[in-house]
C-alpha positions in Angstrom: -0.3 0.0 0.0 1.5 3.0 -1.1 1.0 6.4 1.1 1.6 10.1 -0.4 3.8 12.1 2.0 5.0 15.7 2.0 8.5 16.3 3.0 8.7 18.7 5.9 10.8 21.3 3.8 7.3 21.3 0.8 8.1 20.4 -2.3 6.5 17.6 -4.5 4.3 14.5 -2.7 5.9 11.3 -3.0 5.0 7.9 -2.3 6.3 5.8 0.6 6.2 2.4 1.7 4.3 3.9 4.9 4.1 1.9 8.3 4.6 -2.0 8.3 1.4 -3.6 8.3 1.3 -5.1 12.1 1.3 -1.0 12.7 -1.2 -0.3 10.0 -3.9 -2.5 11.5 -3.4 -0.8 15.3 -3.9 2.7 13.7 -6.7 4.4 11.9 -6.4 7.9 9.7 -8.5 10.5 11.5 -9.2 13.8 10.4 -8.2 16.8 13.0 -7.7 20.2 12.4 -7.8 20.1 9.0 -4.9 17.2 9.0 -4.6 13.4 9.2 -3.2 12.1 12.2 -3.0 8.5 13.8 -5.0 7.3 16.7 -5.0 4.0 18.5 -7.8 2.1 17.7 -9.6 1.1 20.7 -10.2 -2.4 21.5 -13.2 -4.1 21.9 -13.2 -4.7 25.3 -12.8 -1.3 26.2 -15.0 0.0 23.5 -17.6 -2.4 25.5 -16.8 -0.9 29.2 -17.6 2.8 27.8 -20.6 1.8 26.2 -21.6 0.0 29.8 -20.8 2.9 31.6 -22.6 5.4 29.6 -25.5 3.2 29.6 -25.4 3.3 33.4 -25.0 7.0 33.8 -28.1 7.2 31.5 -29.9 4.8 33.5 -29.0 6.8 36.9 -29.9 9.8 35.3 -33.4 8.4 34.5 -33.9 7.0 37.9 -33.4 10.4 39.6 -35.7 12.4 37.3 -38.2 9.5 37.6 -37.6 10.0 41.2 -38.9 13.8 41.0 -41.9 13.3 38.9 -43.0 10.0 41.1 -45.3 10.2 43.7 -45.0 9.0 47.3 -46.1 5.3 46.6 -43.3 4.9 44.0 -40.3 3.0 44.0 -38.7 5.8 42.8 -39.6 8.0 45.8 -36.2 7.2 47.5 -35.1 10.0 45.1 -37.5 12.4 46.2 -36.4 15.7 47.8 -37.5 16.0 51.3 -40.1 18.4 52.3 -40.0 19.6 55.8 -43.5 19.8 57.5 -44.1 23.2 58.4 -46.8 25.3 59.8 -48.8 27.4 57.6 -48.5 30.9 58.1 -50.7 34.0 56.9 -48.7 35.8 54.4 -49.9 39.2 56.2 -47.8 37.8 59.5 -44.0 38.5 57.4 -42.7 41.8 58.1 -43.4 44.5 54.8 -40.0 45.5 53.3 -41.6 48.5 51.0 -40.9 51.7 51.9 -43.9 53.4 54.4 -46.2 55.7 53.2 -45.1 59.1 53.7 -47.9 61.8 54.4 -47.1 64.4 52.1 -47.9 68.2 52.2 -50.4 69.3 49.2 -49.0 71.4 46.5 -48.6 74.9 46.3 -51.6 77.0 45.0 -50.8 79.9 42.7 -51.4 82.6 45.6 -49.4 80.2 47.9 -46.3 80.3 45.4 -46.2 84.0 45.2 -46.7 84.4 48.7 -43.3 82.2 49.3 -41.6 83.8 46.1 -42.0 87.2 48.1 -41.0 85.8 51.5 -37.8 84.1 50.1 -36.9 87.5 48.0 -37.1 89.8 51.1 -34.9 87.1 53.2 -32.3 87.4 50.5 -32.4 91.2 50.4 -31.9 91.4 54.3 -29.4 88.6 54.2 -27.9 90.8 51.4 -28.0 94.2 53.2 -26.1 92.4 56.6 -23.3 91.7 54.6 -23.0 94.9 53.1 -23.1 96.6 56.3 -20.6 93.9 57.9 -18.3 94.6 54.8 -18.7 98.5 55.3 -18.0 98.4 59.1 -14.7 96.1 58.8 -13.8 93.6 61.2 
């Protein structure tokens, strides 16, 4: 059996004798990453053990899922999660975590807004006059 080989330096493809028949029987060519690489072929006993392990994992997962969905009389009830016996409590008995209701002042009417504006202007003029007087007086 002739195998096409390319030299490491590039160049033309060449035919080569390849590995011996004994080595070739134990190896298979598998594509990986765009190139061919040789990998050991798994033996029949190992392949059977892998299949048995996978089957056991699938059966165990199915049993666990069946236990979650089964009723209390089911043989899979062993896998059900335990639910503690707790007394029933009225939902209103729990504390309220929201903000408390705050009583707010009503909004200002236009007359109250005008009065507040006049008061603020008067206070600012008084403070400005007191600052000017303290500046004129000096330290």
